[in-house]
N, C-alpha and C positions, 0 to 999 in steps of 0.2 A: 772600825778597823784602824790599827795603829799605823803610823807613818812608814815603818819598815815594810809592813805587808803591802801598803799601797805602792811603795817604790818597786817592790818585786813584781807586782801586777803591772805597773807601768813598763817594766823591762819586758815582760811577756807581750804586752801590746805593741811595743816598739819593734820587737823581733817579728811579730806577725804582720805588721803594717808599716813597712819601710816608707819613709817620706811623710808620715803622719804629722799634721800640724799640732801646735800647742792647744788650739781650740778643740780639735778632734780628740786629742788625748784626754783633755779635761772632760769631754762629754762621755768618753768610755769609762773614766774613773769616777764620774759623778762628783767632780770637784771644780773649783774655779780655775781659770787659766793661770792665775798666779801660783796656785798650789801645784798645778801640773808642771810648771817650770821649776818649782822647788824640788819636785821628785826627780826631775831630770838632773838637777844640780847634785842631789844626793847620790844618784848613780855615778855621776862623774867623780865625785869625791871618793867613792868606793873603788875607783880605778877602772870603771867600765867605760869603754870608748863610745860615747854617744856623740855622733856628728850632727851638725845642724846646718841647713842651707837657707839663706834669707830669700825673700821674694815671694811672688804669688804661687810659684811652683815648688817652693822650698818646704822644709819640714825636718823632722828628726829621723835618724836611722842609727842602728847599731853598727859601729865601725868594725874593721878587721881586728883580729887578735883577742876577741872575747872567748873565754873558756865556756864550755857548755854549762848551762845552768843545771841544777838538780833535776833528775827525771821525775816527772809528775804524771803518774798513771793512776786510773782507778783500777780496782780489782778486775772488773770486766774487761777493761782495755788490755791489762797485762795478760789475762787469759787468752783474749783474742789474738794478741801478738804471738804467744807461744803456739797456739793452734795453727796460725797461718804459717809460721816458720816450719813446724813439724810437717804440715801438709806439703810444703814445697821442698823440704830438705829433710829426708828421713833419718839422717845422722845427727840431727840437731840435739838429740838427747845425750850424745856422746861428748863428754867434756874435753876429749882429746881432738875432736874435729874442730876446725876453725869456726864454723858456724855455731856449733855447740858451745864452744868457749866464749864466743861473743854474746850468745844468749845468756849464758851463765853470768857474765859480767853485768848485763842489764838487770838480771834477777837480784843480784847481790846489792845493786844500787837502790833498789826499791825498799820501802818500809816493809818489815816482816809481815804485818797483817795483809798488805796488798799483794805481796809476792807469794804468800803461802799456797793458795790454790793453784796458781799458775805453775809454781815449782813442783807441786805434787803431780800435776798433769805431765809436766816435762819428764819427770823421773819414772813415772809408772806406765806411760803409753808405749805401745810397741807397734808403730805404724807399719803397714805392709810396704815393702820396697817397690817403688815405681820402676818396673823393669825397662820401660820405654825412655825414661829420663836419662840424660847423659850429661852429668855435671862436669864442666871443664876444670882444669887446675886454676885456682884463684890467681896465682902468679902470672900464668899465661894470659888470662883474661885481663888482669890489671895492666899488663904490658901493652896489649892491643888497644885497650881503652885510652891509655895515656898517649900512645902514638896517634890515635884518632884525634884527641884533643889538641895535640901539638902539630897536627897535620904533617907527620913525618912518615916517610915510606919505611916499610919493614921487610926484612928477609925472614921467611918462615920455613921450617921443615915440617912437611905434612905427611900424614900416613893415611892412605885410603882404607876403605872398609875391607878390601882384599889384602891389605898388608903391604901394598906398594908405597915406598917413600920417595919424595922428591923435595927439592928446595926451589923456592920461587920468590920473587920480589913483588910486593903488592902495595897498593895504596889503600889503607884501611878506612873505608867510608863510614861504616857503622857496625856496631855489634847488636844483633837482634835476637831476642829470646822468643821462641815460638814453640808452644806445646811441649815445654820441658827440655827443648834442645836450644843450644846457643850457636848462632851462626855469625861468621865474619863476612859481611858484604863488602866487596872490594873490587878494585881494578887490578887485574893480573897483567904484569908487564910481559911475561913470557908468552901469554896467549893473546895479549892486546885485546882483552875483552873483560866484561864484568863476570865475576865469579862469586859463589857463595860457598864458604868452607865451614865445616863443623869445627867449632873451637875446641871441643874435646879431642879432636884428632890432630891438633897443632902441637907438635912436639918441642918446638924451639922458636923463640921470637928474638930478632935482633933489630933494633932501631937503627936506621941509616940517616945520613945527613940530608938527603934529598927531601924536599917538601912537596906537597900537592894541594890542590883545591878540590873540595867536594862539589859535585855538580849542583847548581843552584836549584834545580827542579827535582832533586832526588827525594823520593818517598821510600825510605828504607824498608818498611813493612810490605808495601805493595810490590816493590822491586824484588824482594826475597820470594814472595809468594809466586810471582810470575816466573822467576828463575827455577823454582822447585817444580814447576809444571812442565818443563821442557827437558829434552835430552835423555829421557828414559828409554827403556828397551822396546816397549810396544807403543806404536802410534795409535791415536784415537781420533775419530771424527764422528760427530753426532749432530743431527738436525733436530732442533726442538721446536715444536709447534706453538710458539709463543713469541711475542715481540721482545727485542733485546732488553728493554728497560725492565720487563718483568723477570726475565731469566737472570739478569745480572744480580737481582736481589737474593737469589737462592743458590747460585753457583759460586763456590769459593774459587779464588784465583788459582789455587793449586791444581784445579782440574784442567785448566788450560785457558786459551784465549777465546773470547766471544766476539762474533762479528755478525752484523745483520745480513740476512739473505733478502728479505723483503719486509714489509710492515708486520707480517704475522709469523715470520720464521727466523730462527737464530741458529748460526752454526757454532759449534764448540769444537775447537781443535787443541789437542794436548797429547800427552804421552804418560806412560806409567810403567812401573815394574811389577804391578799387581793388578791385572785386569779384573779379577774377581772383586777386589775392593772398589775399583772404578765403577763396575756395574752396580754395586750396592749404592754408591753415591748417586748414580743416575736414577736408580729406582725411587729415590726420595724426591725427584723433581715433580712439582705439581702441574705437569703438562705432558702430553704425549711426546715421544721422541723416537728417533730411528737411528740405529748405528749404521753409518754408511762407510766407515773406514776403520780398518784394523780387524783382521780375522780373529785374533785372540779375544778382543773385546766382544765381538759378535758372538763367539762361542760361549764365553762366560755369561753374557747377558741372557742368552737363550737358556743356559743351564740354570741360572738363578730364577728365571721366569717359570720354568718347569717345576722347580722345587717349591716355589710359592703356590703354584696352582695345585700341586699334589697335597699341600698342607690344608687345602679347603675341601678335599674329598672326604666323604664319610668313611669311618673305619670299616675294614673288611671283617665281617662277622664269621 
């Protein structure tokens, strides 16, 4: 392998292993320590900012300001990337869409033999639109993410599912993606409480001067799932004949809060806008249960059970 090729491989290793020592770099390249240092010097002569720190905990790392190296994908990797993007964003084949435009830029940067199959898939596929997905405006999402990174309060104009709009000031704690929907987990100053807003329903974002601190113990995903389990129209209370540890492994947080009744029984307390869906989720529990709260849930659970029993009856001749 010629020195230029080894220098490029050295750059790839440095990018993937910040803080790597000369000895470790030499081992990965299969050369002497002196040769490894020579490749680092070659990269520096080419204008690539390679920083070094002396001492037992020092090593080499790529500094700020480095331009992205050429994209190096195999044909299989390129195809997998296109398939993943198309699966998650069905307008990725449209060159006028921001995601489609970005994907096209990647394809044009790849060697023609590598990009050929991936580009053919991108242009010829017609993925079915995911009706449940709600992709927010990239500019809105970017503004919220930037405010989160800068710990700045924002004023947002929000539109509910019913079409009602209001303006509120919030501390953006996290942006969470869950099942194709983007949520802003935040502290609402008007309600003085934690809230989760759909990012696709945020109509306007204005960054303010006030700053905030994210709670140290915040688990954004867990907090969002617990938030989505409360405040719905129909209350639900269920007793499960199994210990809490066993039930917790198969009950998603979106169904509600779990609490032990005794060593062999667990209580599930939640709410829903769709009692029939809730009953279907309960039917998948690997333990006996009883609906003790919520007349709507009790009715739909009984109806679901009768339907399942009817499915086992022999056909009427």
